[in-house]
C-alpha positions in Angstrom: 0.0 0.0 0.0 2.9 2.4 0.8 4.5 1.7 -2.6 1.2 2.4 -4.4 0.9 5.7 -2.6 4.5 6.6 -3.3 4.1 5.8 -7.0 0.9 7.7 -7.1 2.6 10.8 -5.7 5.3 10.5 -8.3 2.8 10.3 -11.2 0.9 13.3 -9.9 4.1 15.3 -9.9 5.1 14.5 -13.4 4.6 17.6 -15.6 4.5 15.8 -18.9 2.9 12.4 -18.3 1.0 11.3 -21.5 0.6 7.5 -21.1 0.1 5.2 -18.2 0.1 1.5 -18.7 -1.2 -0.5 -15.7 0.4 -3.8 -16.6 1.4 -5.3 -13.3 -0.2 -8.7 -12.6 0.2 -12.3 -11.6 -1.8 -15.5 -11.6 -2.3 -18.4 -9.2 -3.2 -22.0 -9.6 -5.9 -23.7 -7.6 -9.5 -23.2 -6.5 -10.5 -20.2 -4.4 -10.2 -22.2 -1.1 -6.9 -23.7 -2.1 -5.1 -20.5 -2.8 -3.9 -18.7 0.5 -6.2 -15.8 1.4 -3.2 -13.5 1.6 -2.2 -14.3 -2.0 -5.8 -13.7 -3.2 -5.9 -10.3 -1.4 -2.5 -9.4 -2.9 -4.0 -10.1 -6.4 -6.9 -7.7 -5.7 -4.4 -5.1 -4.5 -2.2 -5.4 -7.6 -4.8 -5.8 -10.3 -7.5 -3.5 -8.9 -6.4 -1.2 -6.1 -3.1 -0.3 -7.7 -4.7 0.3 -11.2 -7.4 2.5 -9.7 -5.1 4.5 -7.5 -2.5 5.1 -10.3 -5.2 6.0 -12.8 -6.5 8.6 -10.4 -3.0 9.9 -9.9 -2.3 10.1 -13.6 -5.6 11.9 -14.3 -4.7 14.6 -11.8 -2.2 16.0 -14.3 -3.8 14.8 -17.6 -7.1 16.5 -17.1 -5.7 20.0 -16.6 -3.4 19.5 -19.6 -6.2 18.1 -21.7 -4.4 15.1 -23.1 -3.1 11.7 -22.2 -4.1 8.0 -22.2 -4.4 5.1 -19.7 -4.2 1.5 -20.8 -5.4 -1.0 -18.2 -4.2 -4.5 -19.1 -7.2 -6.7 -18.5 -7.6 -10.1 -20.0 -9.9 -12.3 -22.1 -10.2 -14.2 -18.8 -12.6 -11.5 -17.7 -15.2 -12.6 -20.2 -15.0 -16.3 -19.1 -15.2 -16.9 -15.4 -14.0 -20.4 -14.5 -12.8 -22.6 -11.7 -9.2 -22.3 -10.9 -9.1 -18.6 -11.5 -12.1 -17.1 -9.6 -10.2 -14.0 -8.4 -8.1 -13.6 -11.5 -11.1 -13.5 -13.8 -13.1 -11.3 -11.4 -10.3 -8.7 -11.1 -9.9 -8.6 -14.9 -13.6 -8.2 -15.4 -13.5 -5.3 -12.9 -10.6 -3.6 -14.9 -12.6 -3.9 -18.1 -15.8 -2.4 -16.6 -13.8 0.3 -14.8 -12.0 1.3 -18.0 -15.3 1.5 -19.9 -16.9 3.8 -17.3 -13.7 5.9 -16.9 -13.4 6.3 -20.7 -16.9 7.7 -20.8 -16.1 10.2 -18.0 -13.0 11.6 -19.7 -13.8 11.3 -23.4 -14.5 15.1 -23.7 -11.3 16.0 -21.8 -8.9 14.8 -24.5 -8.0 11.6 -22.6 -8.3 8.0 -23.8 -8.8 5.0 -21.6 -8.4 1.5 -22.9 -9.1 -2.0 -21.5 -6.6 -4.3 -23.2 -7.9 -7.9 -23.1 -5.2 -10.2 -24.5 -5.4 -14.0 -24.5 -2.3 -16.2 -24.1 0.7 -14.0 -24.5 4.4 -15.1 -24.7 5.9 -13.3 -21.7 7.6 -14.3 -18.5 4.1 -14.5 -16.8 4.3 -18.3 -16.7 7.9 -18.4 -15.7 7.5 -17.0 -12.2 5.4 -17.5 -9.1 2.8 -20.3 -9.1 3.5 -21.1 -12.8 7.1 -22.2 -12.5 7.4 -25.5 -14.5 4.3 -24.7 -16.5 4.2 -26.5 -19.8 3.3 -24.1 -22.6 2.7 -27.1 -24.8 -0.6 -27.6 -23.0 -2.0 -24.7 -25.0 -2.3 -25.0 -28.8 0.5 -23.0 -30.4 -1.8 -20.8 -32.6 -3.3 -19.3 -29.4 0.0 -17.9 -28.2 0.6 -14.3 -29.3 3.9 -12.5 -29.3 3.9 -9.6 -26.8 5.0 -7.2 -29.6 1.7 -8.0 -31.5 -0.4 -7.3 -28.4 1.4 -4.0 -27.9 1.0 -3.0 -31.5 -2.7 -3.8 -31.5 -3.1 -1.8 -28.3 -1.3 1.3 -29.5 -3.0 1.2 -32.9 -6.4 1.1 -31.2 -5.7 4.2 -29.1 -6.3 6.3 -32.2 -9.9 5.1 -32.5 -13.0 5.3 -30.3 -13.0 1.8 -29.0 -12.3 1.1 -25.3 -12.2 -2.7 -25.1 -9.4 -4.0 -27.3 -9.0 -7.8 -27.9 -5.8 -8.4 -29.9 -5.7 -11.2 -32.4 -8.4 -12.4 -34.9 -8.8 -15.7 -33.1 -9.6 -14.0 -29.8 -11.9 -11.5 -31.4 -13.8 -14.3 -32.9 -14.0 -16.2 -29.6 -15.4 -13.2 -27.7 -17.8 -12.3 -30.5 -19.1 -15.9 -30.7 -19.5 -16.1 -27.0 -22.1 -13.4 -27.3 -23.9 -15.0 -30.2 -26.6 -17.7 -30.4 -24.1 -20.5 -29.5 -22.5 -18.5 -26.8 -23.1 -21.0 -24.1 -21.0 -23.7 -25.9 -18.2 -21.2 -26.7 -18.0 -20.0 -23.1 -17.9 -23.6 -21.9 -15.0 -24.4 -24.2 -13.1 -21.3 -23.2 -13.6 -22.1 -19.5 -12.3 -25.6 -20.1 -9.2 -24.2 -21.8 -8.5 -21.8 -19.0 -8.9 -24.5 -16.4 -6.2 -26.5 -18.2 -4.0 -23.4 -18.3 -4.5 -22.7 -14.6 -4.3 -26.2 -13.4 -7.7 -25.9 -11.9 -8.8 -29.3 -13.0 -7.6 -32.2 -10.9 
């Protein structure tokens, strides 16, 4: 909490901040009652409390200057709640909803807000914490996106009016199909894939 406050003060004091990317995050493996409560609360602090506090700090300078952008890195997981990732999916859903509401509040002030919702991304995410030893081969290769492609999609979308950005044609199709007439089946398949990823199925 002290680090969040200190970083917020630093952002507020910057005279030329034009872009804030709330990208910090981590995952856990196991059901809600299997993951230690302290770890669950840490996830809420990192994904939600830090992102909200730092967004507020950044806007303190962006609004008077009439320009700037905030990218909150959410996840496609926020669209598909599943076992083995109850808190992760919930925090990402919060980030998406928060970003949409905040974007509406600041759209006439020259400021953009984006909820970036990637799928499986090739980063060090699965090399640390609870995912040490994770086998990426469990996930079909076409579903992995290079981090550079995710960043490119995010920055390109900042020039438009969209708030929720889902990088990659495959993931766009998955999200779109989940809200169509066969959405129940699509959501079920996505949940099964996420459970395999998170080790939630035993």
